[in-house]
N, C-alpha and C positions, 0 to 999 in steps of 0.2 A: 386338464388343469394347466393353465398357462401362467402360474405364479412365479415359477423358478426358471423357466426356459428363457434364454437370451433371445432378443428379436433377431430374426434372420432376414436381412434386407438385401434384395438384389442390387447390383450396381445401377440398374435402371431406376429402381425405386429411390435410391440415394440421390440420383441426379434430379429427379422430379422434386424430392423434398428440399434439396438445396436451392433449386431454382425458384421455388414458390415463396410466397409471403406468408405461408402458414407457420404455425409453431410446431416444430418437430422435436424439440427438446425443451425442458423446463427453463433453460437459460435464454432461449431465443426471445426477442422482443415480440410483444403482442401486436397485431395489426390494429389500425384505428377502426372504431366502431361507433354506432350511433348511441345515444343515451338509453339507459335501461328503462323499462316500463315500471310505473309505480303500481301500487296495489289496485288502484282504480282501473288502470289499464288491464291488469290481470283478470279483474272481475268482468271487464267488458269482453275480453277474449272468451271467457267461459260462457257468457250470455250470447255471444255470436255463435259459438260453437253449438248451442242448444236452440237456436233461434227458429230452425226449420223443423216442422213437425210432419214431414212427409212419412208415409208408412214404410218406405224403403230405407232399411238401416244403413246400406252402403252409401246412400245418398247423403244421409246424415253425418256419416263419418267424412265423406268428401267435403261437405259444407264446413265442418269443424276444421279440417286441415286448411282450407282456403281462408277461413277467418283468422286462424293463427298466423298464417303466412302474411296476410294483408295487414293485420293490426299491430304487429309487434316488429320493430327493426331489432337487429342483433345488438345486444349490449356489449360493452368492453369486458373482456376477461380480466379478473383481478390479477395483480402482480404475484400473489401468493399462491395461485393455483398452479399445480404441476399438471401439464396436459400434453398429450402426444396425438398428433394428427397425421393421418395418411389419407390422400384423396382431396376432393374439392371442399374448401372450408365454407363456401356458400351453401345456404340451405337448399336442398334438392327440390322442395315445393312439390312434393307428390303425396298421394294418399295411400297409406299402408292398407294391406288387404287382410288385416286381422280383425279383432284382437286375437292374440294367442299367447300361450305361456309355455316355457321350457323349464321343467324341474330336473336338473341334472345332479347326479349323486357324487360328484367329485372324482378324483383321479383322471385318467385319460379323457379328453374331450370327445364327445360323440359327434363325428362328422355329419352323420345323418340328420341330426337335430338341426344343424345350421343349413344343411341343404334344404331342409323343410321350411326354414324361415326365410330362405333366400328369395323365394317367389313372393312371400308375404311383404317383404321390404319394398317391392315395387320399384327398385332402383334408388331407394332413399338412403338416409344417414343412419349410422349406427353409433350409439355411445356406449362405452365400457365404463362401468363405475367400480371404484375400489378405494380402500383406505391404505393399501400398501402395495408393493410391487412396482412394476414399470409398464411397458407397452407390449407385453408378450402377445396379446390378442390382435394387435393391429394388422400386422402382415398376414397372419393366418386368416383372419376374417375377410380382409380386403382382397388379398391375392389368391390365396388358396381356396377359400370358399367362393368368394366373388359376389357379384350382384349388389354391392353397395356403392353409393356415390361417395362415401367417406366413412372412416372409422375414426373416432376420437376417444381416447382413454382420459378420464378425469379422476385424479386422486382427490376425493372429497374428504379431507381429513379433520374436519372441524365443523361445528354447527355454523360458524361464520361462513364458511365456504358453502355449506348446504343451504343457507339463506341467500346466496349470491345470485343476482339476477342473471348473469351469464350462464351459470351452472343450470339454473331453472329453465332458461330459454333453449339451451342446447337439448336438454332432455325432453322438454315438452314438444319440440319440433322433430325429435328423432322417430324413425320408423322401426327401429329395433333398439332395445336397451338390454345390455347383458351385465349382470353383477357378478363379479369375479369371486373366487374363494378368499378367505382370509379369517378375520375375527368378527363374528356377527355381532359381538358386544359393541364394537365400534360403530357398526351400521345402525343398530338401535339407538346408541347414545347420540350419535352425530346427525342422523337423518330423520328421525321421527319428528312429525309436526313441524316440518320446515318447508321452505319453497321447493326444495328437491322432492320431497315426498308428494307434495301436491302436483309437481310436474310429472312425476311417474304416473299418477292417477290420470292426469290429462292426456299423456301420451297413450295410455291404455284405452281410454275413452274414445280417442280418435282413431283406434285401430292398430296401434303398434304392437309389436311382439315384445313381451318382457320375459327375460330368462335369467337364470342364475345357477351357479354350481357351488357345491359344498356350502359355505356360509352364505353365499348369494342365494342359494335355493332355500335355505333354512329360514329366510325372512319373507318369503313369498306367500305364505298361508294366511288365513284369517287370524290364526294364533302363532306365536313365535317363541320358541325357546331361545331366550336372549343370550344365555352364557355370561350374563353380567356378573355373576358370582363364580365364574369358572365353569368348565364342562362337567358333566356327571356321567358316570358309567351306568349300565343297566343294573348291575348289582346294587349300586347306591340308590338308584331310583326306586327299585322294588323294596329295598330295606326301609326306606322312608319316602313316600311320595310327596311329603311336604318338606323335605330337606331345604335348607336355605339356598341350595344351588338350583332348585326347581323353580326358576322364575319364568313364567309363561305370560307374555305380553300380548297386546292386541296388534292387529295388523299394521304394517307401515304403509302398505298399498292396498286398501280395501277393494275387493272385487267380489261380485256375486258368484262368479265362477268357482272361486276358492273358498267360499263360505264354510264354516264349520271344519276347516282343514288345518292340520299342523303337519309339517313335513320334518324329515330327518334324512341324513345322508351318510355316505360311507357305511352303508347299513350292515350288510353281511360282514364286510372286512373288520368292522369294529364292534361286532356283536350288539347292535343297538335295538334289538327287538324289545328287550326289557324296558328300556327307557321310553320307547315310543308308546308302549302299552301303558306306562305310568302317566305319560302325558295325556293320553285320551281319557284315562280313568279320573285324573285330576279335573280336567275340563268338565266331565260329566258330574263329578261330586260337587264341584263348585257352581253348578247350574249355568256355565258359561255357553254351553251348547247342549241341545237336547240329543243330537246324534252326531257327536264328534267323529271325524275320520282322521286316522293317522296314515300318511303316506311316507314309506321308507324306500330310498332309492339306492341301489347298489353303485359302486364305483364303475365308471365306464358305461353308464346307463342313463338314459333320459326319458322322461315322460313328457309327450308333446300334447297339448291341450288346445283345440281349435276354438273358433268363435262360438260354436254350438255346444261347447262343453264336452266334445268327444275326445277321449284320451287314448293315446297310443304309445306303446313302449318301443324304444329303440336302443340298441346296444347289446353288450355281452353279458350283462347281469339281469337282475330281476327287480321288479317293483312290487312292494308289499303294501296292502290296504288293510288297515286294522279297524274294526267296527266297535266304536265306544258307546253305542246307544244303550247297552244294558249296564247298569250300575255294578261296580265291583262289590263283592261281598264285604270287603273292608277297605276303606280308603281314608285313613285319618292321620292326623299329625303324630309323628313319633312312633308309629307301628308299622310293620311290614304290610305291603299291599297284598290282599288276598283276592284272587279271582278264580272263580270255579269254572267259568267258561266265557271266552271272548272269541267271536268269530273273526276270521281273517282269511285272506287269499293272496295268491302270488301270480304275477304276470310276467311273461317273457317277451323277447323281441317279436314285434309284429302283433301281439295281442293287445286288447284294449278294453275300455269300459267307458260308461257315460257318467258325466257329472252334471248333466243338464237337470233343470228343475223337474221334480216328479220321477226321475230315473231311480230304478232299484238295483242295487249292486247284489251280486251273488257271492256268498262267502263259503268257500269249499272246504276250509280247514278251521280248527279250533284250538285254543291254547288255554293254559291255565298257569297259576303260580303255585309253586310247591317249596315250602322251606326256604323262601327267599330267592328262588330261581323261577324263571319262566320256561315252560316246556310245552310242546305240542301234545294234545290229548291222543292223537294217533300220528304215527310216522315221524318224520323229521321236522324240526321248527323251521328251518331255512330251506 
């Protein structure tokens, strides 16, 4: 998590930043840019990206990247946008080697996850999105991890900024996008159904890696606990799975790879098994998914998902997968959640599973609810 740490910049990096024409602080003047594309332009970009029908998916992604680069000049950044840039501001004009996804559980960042995405960037550009904080990821990703042509942090703190052509352009042209921790309610409020959310989908479609930690991970599944009414504990969720706090929204970034999935983070550390169980039970009871999956990620841990849907765990903790395909015994408004049996399993560093269409997951554990608590039917819950 790079939300509270100050940016550590070497003297050489400072010299480069001061000598360049890029924006390295929110007070610096923005460089001149061409006019922003209108909606017709964006539609043309999408059409161009899908114009080729060769069977080679890699060639399709390359064609989409070329179409984006050739069809759209960079717009002017708005004066109200707080942005921090390190590296070359010009678009790298490369084709990413994804798509891919990083689901990170908060706490310490997982270096191995960013080493994994480094090759997939193909020397391209990274955008860090957030609604609070500063530029703590810039030097880490650009200097310590390396492999990126630039890293730009954008504080997209309103729907107006999420609709801005510059924000959409930078994100759609990025080879890697990372969503920092913070308040996921602001992400769902400010970013849903905007040019930014569409740009995230476009970036993924052309092969970019999309990742997030903590709140940034919580918004990456097909279903999202928005926290718009505040957070909820496991005890509260089991006590009433239809609590006013249990607001489960649809995806901000729809993708087949993460279909039927809802994520949760800080998992063991904040004892969130009960609320993840309640999430999937609600999705099943409300007929929003036939076989919902809950993925809970511990702090200091990441789940890496490649273009084929193959998922691998990296880090010091565990990833838990909860199977919600069987209806709860009782999941109704105003009453405790009753589950007689719900399968789940746990994966550690180096282990993995497949989310590819038609794949079957093995669940080696089982849990139940008992007098308002969730507990393993055999052994320990975590």
